[in-house]
Each structure stands twice: as C-alpha cells, then as structure tokens.
N, C-alpha and C positions, 0 to 999 in steps of 0.2 A: 522426488517421487510425486506424481500429480495425484490429486483427489479424484476418485471416480465419480461419474455423473450422479449416481444414487446417493452417495455420501454427501455430495455438494447440495443436493436439493433437500436432504433432511437437515444438514446443518444451517442452510439459509432459513428454512422455515422456522426452525427452533430459535435461532437468533433474532429474527425479525418479530416473532411472536413475543418474545421477552421485551424487545425495545418498544414495540407498539402498545404494550400495556401502560405506557407512560406518555403523557401528552407533551413532555418536554423535549425541546431541541436545544442543545445536543442531549443524546441519551444520558439520563441521570445514574451514572454507574454507581455512586455511593447508596442510592436508594436500593439498587439491585443487591448490593452487598448486605445491606441491612435486612432486606426481606429474606434472604437466605441464611441469616445469622452466621455470616462469614466473618472471620477475623482479618483484619487488613493492617499491615505494618509497613511504614516507610522507614528506611534506615540506610546507613552507609555501609554496603557489603564490598566496597573496593571494586575490583573488576570481576567478581565472581559470576555475576549474572545481571539481566535487566529485571526479571521477575521470576518468581517460582510459587507453585502451589504444593503445600505439604499436608499430608493427613496424619494426625496424632490425636485420636480420639475426637476428631473434629477437623475442619478444613481451615488452613491458614494460608493467606497470600502475603508474600514478601516482595516489596518493590524497592529497587536499588536507587537511592537518590544520587549516589556517586555518578551514576551514568545518565542523570537527567530526568529520572522517572518521579517527578514530583506531582502532588495533587493538582489536577485540572490543567497540566501542561499537555500539549499534543502527545509527546512521547509517553508520558506517565499514563494517560488515558488509553493509548493503544496497547501498552503492555498490560495494564489491568484488564482490559477487554479480552486480551489474549489468554491471560490466566483464567478469566471466567469461562472461556472456551473450554479449557481443560476441566473445569468444574462441571459445567452443563452437558458436555458431550458424554453420554453414558459410559462408553468403553474407556475413556480417559479417567473419569471419576472412579468407576468401579475398579478398574485396574490399579489405580494408585491406593485405594482403600484396602484392597486384598493383597497388595504386595506384589502384584503381577507387574506393574510398571513402577520404575523408580521415579522420584520427583524430576521433573523436567525443567531445569533452569534455562529460561529462554535468554538468548543473546541475539541482539538485533542482526539479522541477515547471516547469522552463523549457522543456525540448525534449520534453515528454511527448506533444505532438501529432504528432511525427514517428514514422513507422512503425517505423524502425530502433531508436528509444529506447523505444517501447512494447513491442516484442519483448524487448529486454534487461530492461526492468522485469518483464515477465511471467516470464521465464526466472528472475530473482532470486527472485521470490515463490514459484515452484515449487521452486527449489533450497533455499531457507531453510525452506520449510514444505510438505514433500511431502504430498500429499493423504492417503495411507494413515495416516501418523503423525498428521497433524493431526486427521483425524476420529477416530481412536482416542482422542486426548486429549480431544476434545470429548464423546465418549460418556460419560465420568465425570461429566458435569453434566447431571442430569435436567432441571433448570429453567434457562432462560436469564436472566441478568442481566449487567450490565457487568462484573462480576468475572471472568466466563469469559474476556472479551477481555484483561483485565489479566493473568490467570494464564497464558493462551497466549502472551502477548507476552514474558513472563519466561521461559518454557520455551524458546522458540524465539530468544530475544535479537533481537527486531525491535521496531519502534516500535508504538505503539497504532494508528496510522493504517495502516500496512502489515498489521498483523494483522487489524484490522477489515475491510479490503477483501478479504483472503484468506478470512475467515470469511463475508463476504457472498457470496463465489463458491461456496464448498464446505462451509460449516459447517452445523450441525444445526438452525438456527433463522433464519428470514428476518429480515434487518435493512436499514437504510438509514443511509449515512454522509453527512453534509452538512458541508462545510468552508466557513467564512465568513471574510471580511476587511472591515474598515471597513463593517460593516453591509450587506454584499452577499454573496450566495451565489456562491462561486467554482466549486465542483464538488459534484455528489452522485454517490453509487454506491449501488446496492441489489441485493439477491438477486433473482433472476428470479421467485421466488414471494412477494416482498414484496406485501402486500395492497393498497397504496395507490399510485397512479402519478403523481397530479397534485398539486402543491404548492398551498397555498391562495393564494399570490401569484405573480405572474408577473414577468418581466424581472429575475430575480436577487434579487428583493426578499424579505427575511426575514420570515415571519409574526410579527406583532407579540406574539401570546400564547404563542409558543414560548419555551422556556428561553433560546435563543440571541437571540432577539428582545428579551427582557427584559434579557439581559446588555448589549446595545449601546444600548438605549434607557433603561434605568433603572440601568444600571451595577451589576447584581447579580452580581458576579464571583466566584462560588463553584462549584467543581467539585462536581457532585451529580447525582442522579437523581430525577425527579419523574414522577408520573402525570399525563397530560393528556388532554383529549378529542382524538380523532382529527381533528376539524375544526379544532383549533388549528393543525394542520400541513398538512392535506390538503383538496383540493377533489374534487368528483366522487363524493361519498359519498351513497348512497341514504338516503331518509327513514327506512327501518327501521333503518339503521346509524348513525343520528346520535348515538346514545349509546355508540358504540364508543370505547374507550380505548386509549391507547398509552403507552409509557414513552420518556422522552428523558433521555439522559446527556450532560451538557455539560462539556467541557474548555476553559476560556477562558484566554487569554493575551494580555494587551495589546490589540492591535487585531484578534486572531484568535480563532477558536473552532471547535472541532470537536464536532459532535453525532452521537450514535449513537442510533437510533430503533428500537424494536420494538413489536410488538403483543403482547398477553396470550397 
C-alpha cells in the first residue's frame, strides 16, 4: 500500500525537522533517543524481528543483534530510525499506547506492503538523509556515476540500497534500482524523470543481456559498471532512440543482485 501525498509531506517535514535540530552528520540517533527519554535495548531475539517498539508505562525499543542490528551499523541505524518513526508519527504512537495497534515487529522487506511499515520506512529515510543536506552533498559531483552513491552511503552511514532509493527520490540525476533474487526481479524503484518506463521482459523476468542477467545465467559474479544499449534493459524505445546507451552497476551476492541503472 502506497503512502498518500499528504502523509508523505507531513512525515517528511516531521523527520527532517528532528534531524536538522542537530548539526551532526550522520544524524545522531542516540541523542534523539536520550532527548525523548526512550529506553533502547540491543539483544539476541533469534529470528523474531529486526526491531520493535513496545509501550509499557513508557516506550521501549528493542533491536535484534542476531539479524545484524548493532549500534552504529548501517542496518542497525535504519532499523532504529524505523522504530523512531513508529514513535514520532502520532497515529502510530497513540495507537500503540491506547492498545489500538499491536507492537509492530519490523522484519526487513517482509512487512513493507503494510501502510504503517511504509510510513516508518519513509520516516527513517528522511531522518537519516534529510533532503537539504543530502542534495547539498550531491552538488559536489558534477557527473553521476556509482561512486556518488557509495560516497553518500558512507557520509550518512546507510546501506547502498537505502541510499540509492533516496537518491532516486531526491537526487540530482535520474536512476533506476532493480533488486533480484534467484534470477527474478523482486522489486524496482526509479526516479520520476527516469527516461525509460518499460522493462524488456515481463513477469519479473530479468533481461538476458543485462549485467544482472549475465550474472544469473553465465555466473559472471563481479561487482562492476558497464555501458549497455538501452534496449538491453528496456522496451518501448522509439526507432530514433535505438542507439541510446545506459550504464548498469551490479552488486552480486550469492543468489541475489542489486543493479543501479542510469542514462548518459
């Protein structure tokens, strides 16, 4: 379920107001926790969840170290920012306190279809990468390549995936992100002004001539950037644009791969 535009604006303004109260980059989540007198616990909860917010005469955040959610790690910071979303977004916090909502144990990529989880994810993205700061850091790069995403992910201490999605939404160059598992496209995300809309294949099938297609079919498992024809990835290209080229950067790992795609 998508977040409506009104909710997105309110969540963005709230998250970025909180982030910009602090001069530090990356956003100092521990200071936010302290300022709200929240209780934060890191422990091994096996495979139960990544993180959860609980109300019991006060608010308690639990993060699962078993799943990599440790202090100041990229995964731990995003999970913590997500749980802060549940705390700061009024209807989440009040619903939890009044028993109208049950505690939402977040699991990476599992509950993202739920509106309340989408809202907390969006809050986390805005809190960790506030637009004014993020765009200011983008401006230092006159030409886009994948190194910009890598540098921004280090500056804001977020994962490549989280950074790429944020860049697609508010960055200075249109991109598309495609995540694949077991030779199938699981999801894609692109900038509103990305020049291509239709993939060359349908039904979650990976285009065979793409880098990610080569990875799954030819086992060419190397992290790299290559220049391809736009028709290697996309359909609906006019005859006069058949010679258009794109760049694809692939990050493969076992049965998974992330591709970031951009035009010249």
